N, C-alpha and C positions, 0 to 999 in steps of 0.2 A: 612909347608904349608898344610892346610886342604884339603883333597881330596873331590871333589864334589860328592854328592850322585848320581847325574846324570851320572858322569863318571863311578862310581862303577856299577850302574845298567846297563849301556850300555855294559860294558865289560862282565858282567854276561849274559846279553841277547844274545850276539853274540855267546856264547857257545852252545846254544840250538835252536836259531832261525836264519835263513839266514839273515845276515846283521844286526841282532839284532832288527829287526822290522817286523811287520806283514803287512805293506803296504810300498812300497819302498821310497816314498818321505819323510817319517818320519825319514829316516836315516841321513838326512842333507848332503848327498853326493854332492848335487849340490852347497851348500853354504859352506861346510866344518864345522868342529867342532863337538860337542857332542849334540845329541838330548836332549831335555828337557823331562823328564818323569813326567807326570802330576799326581798329587795326589788328587786334588779337584778343583771344579769350582763353581762360583756363579755370576749371572748377566753377566757383560761384562769381568769378570776376570777369570783367573785360576792360580794355584800355582804349582810350580815344586817340585821335591823331596828335594831340598834345602830350600823349603818354600819361594822362591822368587815369588812375585806376578807379573803377566803380564796382560796388556790389550790385550785381545784376539781378533784377527781379522780373525781367520779361522772358529770359531764357529762349530767345528767338520766338517769342509768343507761344511758348509751351514745349517745344520738342526737346530742349536740353534738360530733360528730367534727371539724367545721371550726371549732369554737370557738363560744362564746355570741354571739348577736346579730351574726352575720356580715352585713355590709352587703348582700351580694347575696341572702342568704336573706330578710332583713328586707324588702328592696325587693320581692321576689317575692310575699311575703305581703301587703304593702300594696297592690300592684297588683291581686292577685286579690280582695282584700276590697272594693275599690272597685267591682267588677263583681257583687258579691253573695256572701253567706256560705254559702248552701246552696240547692240546687234540687230535690233529690229526683228528678232526671232526669239522663241521661248528659251528660258533658262531654268535650271533646277531651282535656283534661288527663288524664283517666283512661286514655285510649288511649295517650297519650305515656308515662305511667308504666309501663303494662303492657308496651309495646314495649321500654322501656329495661331493665326487669327481665328480660324474656325474652332480650334481647341479652347481658346481663351474666352471667346464671346459666344455663349450658348445659343443665342438667337440666330447666329450666322452659320449656315450649312455650306454655302458657296459664296465666294467673294471675287470681285473684279478689282484689280489694281489700276490706279490712275496716278496722275502726278500732282494734283492739287485738291484742296478741300472744295473749291468751286466746282471742279469737274465731278467730284464725288456726289455732291448734293444735286447738281444739275442732272446728272445721269440717274440718280435715284428717283428724282421727280418724273423724268421721262418714263422710267420703268413703271412707276405707279400709274401714270396716265395710260400707258400702253396696256397694262394688265387689267385695268378697270374699264377702259373705254370712256372715261369721264375726263372733264377738263378742269373743274374747280379744285383749287388747293387752298388749304388753310395754313396761315403762318401767324406769328405773334409779334406785336409791336415791340421793337427793340432788339429782336433776334436777328442776327446776321448769318446768312447761309451762303456767303460767297456772292460774286458779282454777276451771276446769271440774270438776264433781263427780268424774268418773271418773279424773281425774289427780291429785287431792289425796291421794295415797297415798305415804307416804315421800317427800314433796316436799322441796325445798330452800329456800334463801333465807329468806323471812319465816317460814315454818313452822319452820325450824331455829332461827331467832331466838327463837321462843316455846317451843321444846322439844317441839313436837307432830309426830308422824310423819304425821298426817292431820288433817282438819278436822272439828269438830262440825257436825252438820247434813247430813252426807253419808250417805245410807242404805247399808247393807251391800249391798243389791241393786245399787247403782250401781257398786260397786268389786269385786264378786265375780269379774268377768272381767279385772281388772287384775293382771297378774303383775309383781312387783317384783324385779329382779335387781341384783347388784352391778355397779357401773360398772367397766369395764376387766377384767371376769372372763370370759375367753373360754370356759373349760371349762363354767361354769354356763350360758352362752348355748347352747352346743352340746347340753348335757344337756336343756335346756328344749325345744329344737326336736326333739330325738330322741324325747321323750315325748309332745309335743302340738303338733308343728309344723303339722299340717294343721288345727288349730283356731285358729291365731293369725291375726288380721286384719292386725296391723301391729306394728312395733317403732318406738317414738318415742324419740329420743335428742338430747341436746345434744352435737354432735361436739366442741365446746369448751365444757365446762360453766362457767357463770358464776354459779351460784346455790348452790354449796357452796364458794364462793371459786373461783378459776380452777383448773380441772383439765382437762388435755388427755387426750383419748382416745388410746389407742395405735392405730397403724395396723392391727395384727393384730385388735384388737377391732372396729373399724369394718369391715374387710374380711371378717371372719367373719360379721358381721351382714348385710352385703350378700349374701354367698354363700348364707347360710341362708334369707334372705327370698326370694331368687330360686328356690332349690330347692323351697321349700314354698309358693310363691305368696302370700307375705305382702307387705304394702306397707312399705317402709322410709321413715320420715319423719325428716328432719333438722329439728330445731327450731333454726333459725338466727335467731330473733328477736333474740338478743343478739349473736351472732358474725357474722351475715351483714353483709357490707360493713364489718365491723370488723376482722377478722383478715386479710382480703384482698379485692380487688375482686370476686372470685367466691365469697367466703365460705370457710368451712372445707372445703366439698366441693372447692374448688379446691386448697387446701393439701394435702388428703389424696388427691386424685385419685380420689374415690369418688362415684358418681352415685346419689343417693337417688331414690325414686319420687315423693315429695312433699317440698316444702320450705316451712317457715313462716318468714316474714320480718317484721321490725318495726323499731322504734327509728330506725335511721339513715335508712330510706326515708321517714320522716316529718319528718326534720330538726328534731325538737322538737315537732311537732304529731302528733295521733293518726292515724297510717296504719300498717297492717300488711297482710300478704298471705299467701296460700298458693297454691302452684302446682305443676304437674308436667306430664306428657305430655298432649297434646291428647286422647288416648283416655281417660285417667283423668279429666281435667277435664270431659269431655263428659257424665259421669254426674251433674254438678251441674245443679240447676234453673236456667234453664227448659228445658234440653235433656234432663236426666235426672231420676231419682227422688230424688236426695239434695238436701234442701232447706237453703238458707241465705240469709239476707237481712239488710240493715242500712240503716236510713234515712240514716245519715251516711257510709256506705261510699263511698270515693272523693270525700270532701268537697273542693271545689275549692281552698279556701284551704290545707288541709293538704297536698294533692297538690302545690301550687305550692312549698311549703316543701321537700317531699321531692325534687322534681325539681331544684330549685336546688342542694340538697346533693349529689345524685347527679352532677351536672355537675362540681361542685367537686372531688369525690374522684377524678375521672378525670384530673386534671392530672398531667403527667409527674412521676414520682418521689414522688407523694403517699404511697404505702404504704411505700416505703423509708424515708422520713423519719419517718412515724408509728411504724413498727416500731422504728427506731433510738431514738426518744424513749422508748418504753416500756421497751426493753432497757436504756437508759442509767439510767433511774430505778430499775429493779429491781437493777441491778448496784451503783449508788451506795448504795442503802439497805442492801443486803447487806453491802457493805464497811464502812459506818458501824456496823452492828450488830457485825460481827466485831471491829472496833477496840475496841468497848466490852465484848467478851466476852459478848454477848447471843445466845442461841440463836434464830436467825431466818434465814429465807431468802425469796427472792422469785423470781418467774418471770414471763414475758410471752410473748405471741404477738400479732403485729399491734399494734393499739392497745389491747389488754387486758393487765392485769397482776394478779398475786395476791401478797398478803403473808401469810406464815405464821410463827407463832411455834413453829417446829419445825425440826429439823435438815435435813430434806429436804422437797421439795414433795410434797404428797399425790397419790395415784393414785385414790382413791375416798373415799366418804363416811366410812367408819370411820377412815381415816387423817386426814382433815380434822378429825374430832371429837376426835382424840387431841391436837391442838395446844393450846397454852396460851391459852385465850380470855380469861382474867382479865388476862394480860399485854397482850394486844391491846387490851383496854378501857382500860388505863392509858395505853398508847401513843396510842390514838385521842384521848383527851382532852388529853394533853400536846401533840400535834401541832395540835389544834384551837386551843389557847392560842397556838401559834406561827403561827397563820394558815394552816394546811394542813388541808383538809377531805377526809378519806378516808371511805369508806363506813362508816356507823354500825353495823356488825355484822361479826363475823369471818368471816361466810359469804358475803360479796359480793366479786365481782371489782371491780377499779378500771379507769378509762379515762383515756387521754390524748387530747388533741386536737391538731390542726395548729397551734394557737396556744400550746402548751406549748413555749416556746423553751428553748434550752440554759440561759439565765439563770434561767428559772423552775424548771427541774429542779435546777440548782445551789442555788437558794434552798431547795428542798424537802429536798435531801440535807443541807445545812448545818443546817436545823432538826432533821432526824432525828438528826444527829450529837449535837446538844445534848440531845435527848430520850433517846437510847440511853445517853448518859453518865450520866444520872440514874437509869436503871433498874437494879435489882439484877441482877448477872450470873447 
């Protein structure tokens, strides 16, 4: 029997890297088996070390919105690289990206570029505390905002995969000011502000959650949040690292018509390279160093090569009809998978918004963390591996949203639905 190159690489990786991976969910611990080591990607596909092709529905966890290795993005990166990889000094490219973000996201008047979503949310949190002079923050169970210490409380995604509500190594003192509420629970939000509203520095939320699978916030939930923050002088932070430029050109705040005080962005704005950002009103952002007392810095922030990839991507997603087509693609996938499961008598449903989708082995789409946890995760794991055998790569955990790109054609979606129909037929009803 020939040994898979994926198995060989995984065994080798575990000798020098914890768990053999540099981000936990990649280890396949939730679903079991051997991770696929990717060698190349193009359009809606990527290939593993054994040269097996997969239809890719993670898209680097969101950034590959225009498809892998888009010629215009690749050329922008190549051109930027020939001029130098990093300077540690300002470039015009940073100005161009800041101007574009401010133009596309109405709630943002000024923006600071960073290199990761964790940096963006951590810095937004610090700014909120610095601006209000308060310590307490509100987050929601199942939402993941990066691995900053004060946010690793009842987090989602990777921490759900490993069954931990928080992380070891985080002192109690770091999280004692973090209040964790239920997602989409309006009454609990109201009661919390009624009892301690004047102590709360900020509320941070994924307006479209993607780290306990795809869960949409209700309009009432977000509007109540906005009203309470305004009333009590707290800062409302939308973590749109994942859903920003994914669900609409103006992000989830455009979809819901709600204006946050601060927004964290990432993934799509880097086009596959490390770029993230946080921004808000000029008055709030003026409290950042070097103008104000809230400090944040980064050697590689606004890296010229990464900014070039992001700017190229931002231009491509503004083509007429881009989001109509992207939304239709995700909706078509969700409907097709749901229909295939129904034909086979399998309890399953799917949902989508913009270019994001969720798969649930439950009768209805969940509204919060508890409902997500009630789904049949063992059946998801079986489905995941069967689809992998069929050449379809979904996220290797039941707690992750999926993503389509502009390169997922009708034919690609049809191939995916056909594969799912074969797999559902083999699953016990």
